[in-house]
N, C-alpha and C positions, 0 to 999 in steps of 0.2 A: 384581559381578565384581571380584575383588580387584586385578586388574591395571589397572583403570581409575582415573583421577583422580577426586577428589570432584566436580569440575564435570561430568565425563562421566557419572557416576552420577546426578547431579541432573538432567541433561538427559534421561537415559533415563526417569526418574520423571515428569518434566513432559511431555515430547514423546512418549515411547513408544519401543519398539524400532525399529531401522531396517527399512525395507521394501526388498527388492531391486528393481532396475529392471524385471526381467522380470515382476513382479507388477503393473505399472502398469495393465494392462487390468482387473484385479480391482477397482480403485479407482473405476471409472466409475459413473455414475448410472443407476438404473432410472427409469422414468417417475414412480413414486411418490416416490422420493428426489429426483429432478430438480425436480419441482414444489415440494417443500419448500425446496430449497436455492436454486434460481434464480428462483422465482416469489414468494418471500416479500415482496420489495419492492413489486411492483404490488398484491399481495393486501393488504398491510398499509396501503398508502397510502389505502385507502378509509376508514380509521379517522380521518383528519384532513382529507381533501379537502373533504367537505361543510362541515366547521367553517370552513375557510378561505374558502369562498364566503359563508357567513353572516356572517362578521366584517366583510365589506365591505357586504353588503346591510343590515346592522343600522342603518346611518346613515339609511336611508330609512323606518324605522319598520315597524310591523306589516304595512302594505300591501306593502312591498317584499320581505318575506320569502317571499312566494309565487313570486318570480322564481327561487328556488333550484331548483325543479323543471325549468323549461325549460332553464336553464343546465346542470343535471346531465344532461339528455337529450342536449344538444349534445355535451358532453364524452364521454358514453358512446358516442355514434355515432362520434366521432373516434377513440376508443380501439379500436373495432372495425375501423375503416379501417386504422389503424397496425398492428394485429395481423395483419390479412389481408396487408398489404404485407410484413411481416417473415416471414410464412409462406413467401412466395415466395423471400425471401432465404435461408432455411434450406435449401431444396431446391437453390438455385443455388450455395450455398457450404457443402457438407457438412463441410468442414474448419474451419468457423467463419466466419460472415459478419458480424463486427462492423463498425461504421462505419469503423474504421481500414482494415481489409482491403479493403472494398468501395470506399472512396474512393481508396485507393492504386492499385488495379488499374484503376479507371475514370476518376478525376478528376485524378490526379497527386499529386505529393509534397506541395505546399502544402495542398490541401484535406485530405489524409490526416493531416497533422500537426495541423491545426485539429481534426479529428475526435478524434484521440488525446488532445489536450490537453483538449477538452471532456469526454470520457469519464472520463479520470483524475480531473479535478476533480469531476465528478459522482459518482464512486464514493466519494470522500472525504466529500462532502456527504451521500451516502446513509447512510453510517455515522452521521454526526453527527445528522442530522434524525431518522432512525429511532429511535436510542437516546434522544434528547431527548423524542420523542413517547411512547416507551414509559415513560419515567420520569414524564411528565405523567399517564399512565394510572394509575400507582401512587399519585401524590400526590392524584389525584381520588378514588380509593377510600379512601386513608388520609391525609386532610389533616393529621393531627397527627403524621405520621412525622417523627422528629427529624433524620434524615439529610439532608444537603444534596443537591439535585438534581444538582449538578456531580459530587460524589463518587460518587453512585449511577451516573451516566453513565460515569465513568471505570472503575468496577468492572465494568460490563457490557462495555466495550471490552476490558478485560483478559481476561474470560471468553471472548469471541469470538475474540480473538487466540490464546488457548491452544487452543481447540477446533479452529481451522483449522490451527495448527501440528502438531496430531496427525494430520492427513491428511484427504483428501476423504471417505473412507468413514465415518470416525468422526464427522466434522462433519455428514454427512448424517443419520446415525442420531440425533445430538444434536438436530437441528433439525426432523426430520420430525414428531414428536409435537406440539410446540407449533403448527406450521402447521396441521395438521388439527384440532387442538383449537379453534383460532381460527375456522376455516371452519364447523365444526359449531356453535360457540357463537353466531356472528353469524347463521347461517341459522336457528337455533332462535329467536333474538330476533326476527328478521324474521317468522318464521312466527307467533309469538305476537302480534306487533304487527298483522299482517294479519288474524288471527282476531279480535282486539279491534275492529278497524275494521269488519269485515264484520258482526260481531254488535252493533255500536253501543255497545260498552263502552269504546271508546277516548276518554279525556278529555284535552283539551289541558292542558299544564303551566301551573299558575298562576304568574304573575309579579307582582312589586311594581308598584303603579300607575304609578310613574315609571320602570319599567325601559325601556320604549320608548314613545314618543309615536306616536299614530296619525296618518294622513293626511300623511305627509312624503315621499310617493313622488317628489315633484318634486326632492328632494335627490339622487336617483339619476341622475346624469348618464351620458352615453355612456362617459366615461372610467371612472366607477365601475363600470359594467357590465363593461367590459373588464378592470378589475382583479379583479372577482369571478370572471370567467371564467378569467383567468390563474391565480388562486389555486387554483381547482378543478382545473386541469390537472395538479396534483400527482398526481391519480389515474392519470395515464398514465406516471409514472416507473417505470423498471425493466423496461419491455416488451422492450428490446433484450437483456436478460441471457440469455435462452434462445438467441437467435440467436448471441450471442457465444460461448456455451458448448456448441455442438453437439458438438465432439470429446469432451466430458466424458461424453456419454451412451454407453450400451451399444449395440452394433450391433443393428439398422440405425440409425445415429446420426440421420440426417435425419428418418426417420419418427418415432422416439421424441421428438425435439425438437419437431417440428411438432405432434404430438399433445399434448405438454405445454403448448405455447404456446396452443393452442385451449382446453384445459381451464382454463388460467389466465385467459384472456380471459372465458370464460363465467362463472366464479366472481367475477372482479373486477367485471364489469359488473352482475351480479345483486346483489352486496353493496352496491356504490356506489349504484345506483338505489334499492335497498331502504332504505338509511340515509337517503338524501335525501328519499324520500317520507315516511318516519316523522318525520324532523325537521320537515317542513312540517306533517304532521298534528298533531303534538304542540305546534307553535308554539315550538320550541326556540330559545333565545337563547344565543349564545356568551358565556361569561364566563371570567375568568382563573382561577377556582378549580376549575372542573369542565369536563371535555371534553364535546363534544356526544354522543359515543357513551355516555359515562357517564350523561348525563341521559336519553337514550333508554332505556337498559337499566333505569334506576331507575323510569322511568314505565311501561315495559312489564311489568316483573315486580313492580310494586307496592312498591318500597322496596329497601333494601339487604339483601336476603336472599342465600341461597346462589346462585341463578341470576345475580343481579347481580354478585356477586364472581367468579363463573366467567367471565362476559363480560369483566370488567376484567382478570382474570388472563390470559385468553387474548389480549386486546388488548395487554397489556404484553409478553407473551412474543413475539408475532408482530412487534411493532414493534421490539423489541430484536434479534430474530433476523433481521429483514428486512435488517439490515446485512450479513448473510451473503451476500446477493447480490453486494455489493461485494467481499467477501472471496473470492468465487469468481471474479470477473471482473477486479478490479484487478491482482492478481498475474499472471494469465494475459496480460492486455493489455500490462502492463509488460514481460513476458518477450518478447512478440512485437516490441514497439517496440525493446527492447534487442537482439534478434536482427538487426534492421535497422540497428543501430548509432546509434540516436537517444537511447538511454538507457545508463547504465553497464551493463557486461556482468554485474555481480553480480545483476541482476534475472533473468537467465536460469538461475541456479543453483537446482536443486531440493534441498530438504533431505532428511534421513534418512527422512522420512515421505512422500516424493514430492510435497511441497507447495513452492510458490515462497516459501520462508521470508522472504527479504529483502523481497519485496513486501508480505507480510502484516504484518511489523513496521513498515515505513514507513507503510502505510495506517493502522495503529493509532495511530502517533505523530501523524500529521497530523490525524486525527479527534479525538484527545484535545486537541490544541492548539485546534481550533475550538470544542470544547465548553467549554473553559475561557474562551476569549476572549469567547464569546457567552453565557456563563452558563448553558449548557444550555437555552436558550429556543428552542422549536420555531419560534415565530412570527418570531423574529429571524433564524433560519437559512434559512427557506423562500424568502425573496426571492433568496437566492444560488443556489437549488437548480436551477431549471428552465432556465436559459440553456444549460448544458451538455447537458441532456437533449434539447432541441429542436434544438440545433446538430447533434448526432449523428444524430437522426431525419432531419433535412432532407438532410444530406450522404449518408447511407446510401441513402435513397430516390432521390435524384438520381443517385447512382452506379449504382443498379440500372437506371435508365432507359437510361443509356449502355451498360450491360452487355447489355441485351436488344437494343438497336439494333445492337451489334457482333456478337452471336451469331446473330440472325435465325433462331432455331429456329421450328418450327411453333407458332403462337399467340403469337409474340413481341409483336405489337402490343397484344393484350389485357393481357399481363403488364406491358408498358411503361406502358400507360394506368393500370393499378392503382398501380404504383409512382410514376408521375408525379403522379397525384392525391394520393397520400400525401405526396409532397414538397411540393406546393403547400399542402396543409392544414397540415402541420407548419411550413412556412416562414412562413405567415401567423401561426400561434400564436407562433412565435419572435419575430416583430416585435412582436406585442402584449405578450409577456412582457418583452422588452427595454425597450419604451417605458414600460410601467406599473410595472416593478420597478426601473428604473435608479436612482431616488433613494431606494429602500428598501434599497440595498446591492448590487443586481445589477451596478452599475458595477465592483465589485471583480472579478467574474468576467469581465466584458468586457475588463478590462485584463489579467487573469492569463492568458487564453488566448493572446494574442500573445506575452506574456513567456515562456510555456512553449514555444511554437513556436520562439522565438529560442534557448532553452536546448537544444532538440532539435537545432537547426541547428549550434550551437557544438559539441555533443557529436559529431555526425556528422563535422564538419570535422576534429576532433581524431583520430578513428579513421581517417579517410581519410588524414590526414597520416602517422599511424603506419604504416599499410599501405604507403603509397608509399615510406617509408624502409626497410621491412623486405623488400620484394619482391626476388626474385632475378632478375627480368627485366632484361636489359641491365646486369647488374652483374658485375664481376670482382673476386674476392677481392684484398685488398691484400697486399703483401709481409709475411710474418710476421717480426716483429722478435725481438730477444732477450727472454729471460724472466728477470727479476730478482725474487728473493724476499726480502722484508724482514721481519724479526722485531723489532718494537719491544720493548725490555725495560726494566725498571726495577730490575734487580738479578739475582742468581743464586739460583734456587730451583727446585723440582721442576717447576712448571708451565712455566717457561722452557725447561728441558732437554727436556721432552716436545715442546714446540712446535718446538725446533730439530731434534730427531730427525725430526719430521714434515716440516719444511721441506726437509731434506736430500734427501728423496725426490722433490721436485718439480722441482728445477733444480740445475744445477751452480754457478750464481751465487746463493749465499745469503749474506745479510748481516744480522748482528744490529745494530740501531740503538739506541744508548744516548744519551739526551739528558742532558747534564751540568748538574746543578743544584748539586752539592756536590763539590768536588775529592776529598774523602775517600771519598765513595761511588764515584767513578770509579777511584780507586786500588784499592779493594776488588774491583771488577769486573775490572780488569786482572790482579790477582793470582790470582783464581780462574778466569780464562778458560781458560788452557791445560788445566786439569783437566776443566772442565765445558762448554766451548764447542763440542764436537762438530766441531772443525776448521773452524768457520764464521768468516768474517771479522767482526771487531768494528769498527764504525764509531761513533766518539764525536762527537756534534754539540754545539757550544757553544750556550748559551741565555742571552745577556746579560740578557734581560728575564724570565727564570725561567718561560718557557712550555714546556710539554711537547709541545704539538701543532704549533706553528708551525715549529720547526726540522725536524720530520719532513715536514711538507707542503712546505717549501722544498726538502728533499732529493729528494723524489719529483718535484717539478717540474723540478729540475735533470736528473734521469735522463731525463725525457720530452723536455726541450729538446735533449739530446744526440742522441736518436734517437726521433722521434715514434712510430715503430712499436713501441717497446718496451712489453712487457706487464709490469706491476708487480703482484705478488701480495703483499699484506700479511697476514702470519700473526699473529694476536693470541692470546697466552696468556691465557685468560680464566677467572677463578674462577667456579664455580657453587656458591654456599653451600648447605648441607644444609637450612636453613630459610629461608623467604621473607623474614622480617624481618632476616636477616643481611645482606641486600643493603645495608641502610642503613649498615652498618659498614665498607663498602668503597667506594673511589672508583669512578667510572664512566668511567675513561679510555677503555676499549674502546668504549663506546657513543659517546663524543664523537669518537673517531677514525673510527668507521663513518659517523657523520653527516657529518663533514668530507670524507670520500673518496667519498661516494655519487655525487656528480655529476662526478667526475673520469673522463674517458675512458681506457680501457685500464688501469684500476686495479681489481684484484679484491681484496676483503677477505673473509677467512674466519677463523673462530675455532677454536682448539683448546681445548675445555673441560677444565678440571681440577676434578673434583667433590670438594669439601671434605667432610670427615666420613666418607669411605669409604677413606681411605688410612691406612697405618701412620704414626704420628707419631714424630718424634725428640724427645729431651729439649730443653727450651727453651734450655739452654746451648749446644746444638750447632746451633741454627738458623742458616742461612746468611744473612748480612746482605743487606738489600735496602732501597733508599731509598724506592721506590714500587712499587706493583703495577699492572700493566696492567688487570687485571680489576677 
């Protein structure tokens, strides 16, 4: 479009054409797209959950690796309990039953702010952990890749941000194929592995003799088992995303969201248990150079052939795109919190593509910072990851218990019992995670949550104070004072004359203010004023210290002291150069005056632009003298 600026045209290319608001319902998820967008986090976490368990069990030798199966079974059972509990939340809160909403309505302000803080932090970590794990899948398959993991991670963050800025529907299309490719690839790998086991052709992976010593089971203490369990609970992350995003589904929203949640749970549990069983059967050991899923795929398919690379590509894609769960929920939750005046209102703004653009950009920036600070290392980021997850789980389920007790609909006792059991289970896991991960970095999150709650409270206090000062209740308008219009000038030229003409239409009391720096310049202005001054009073202010702004400010203060109800309008004749770099060749007095008067009550500043390069010019010899220009 020729009438658009270069930046506007670039935005259209990057983000796409604007979508009208009445098309919002067309941007909602189907079950197929919703599973891809909102379930990619819990589906992808199975790629590293088993590995995190094995990293702890490895200290106990070969004998301890067998504990991965019962630990995995306990985690899978807990995942089923949490999913069943959240299914009830979806039906109880068809407009979105995130932990923040549930806690706010049933537990009060403080718990709701804790839940919001935990979730927002968790979403940032979801992006960082998922992308770091995806890059690890790449480096496992291509160990000689010359690109730095951090730079790869930042590149994926940018791609995700761009995809989500283009809008919900396009991001869903972008992420659907990799999600289902991952599901098919992992299930195919599990099927081949199960067939090898049943036919007796499954051979354990050979390790170096000193890779692990046998008979060290006594080294696995109760604390180590709890650490292994808490590591594996990463498989439960992201479950709340579907509950948070119920309004994003097509009607009937609750039914589609609940069906998507169940499908996600079935696939997540199947893949997690399958990977755990195969890891045990192959005797897989975690190492820094290759992920557990990579080792299983290599053993199952007999080397680094096409099936192996397919699994690795699918794993990389789902792990990177799992961050889209956070991109779907972080901006939406931030907009809800902002609507309640606990976050800046800018988070409520939807962009041209019906996406919460500010939330998307902020999420990308914070995730990028984490990836740089932690060097894109999944294992360094995971200890920070689960505190927020289980805080939100526990508060959401506890809030649902209060909800059922207050509602007392038929069958409420059974519903309350389900959610109560879920709250107890997730609360216990929260304590375990906090204790076992505190010294590995989780203390950062434990400190950040109350800090974020304090920030919410300060923001709300500010908005409440603004509302109290703006309310019309019990307020009577003050007496309207006189209106004085001031036009600061630095000489006589076209821009000044145009500004004087404009000012003459605003008030009967118009004064041109000239700050004297040079008596010769003052004489020139006085000589030309009768011809060009538009019958406006000329006020000359002395400036013994050669300041242009201070005398003007003192004059305005004198007017306000004489009558505090006086309104002063300052009209600035301001040059607008034809080219951007021309600004460097002109002084910025207008900008300085605007900044100085911004915080003055009853003072209004406006500019009368004079566009250079579009006017007929006079010969240089006929130029009107001027000591300075306001623009």
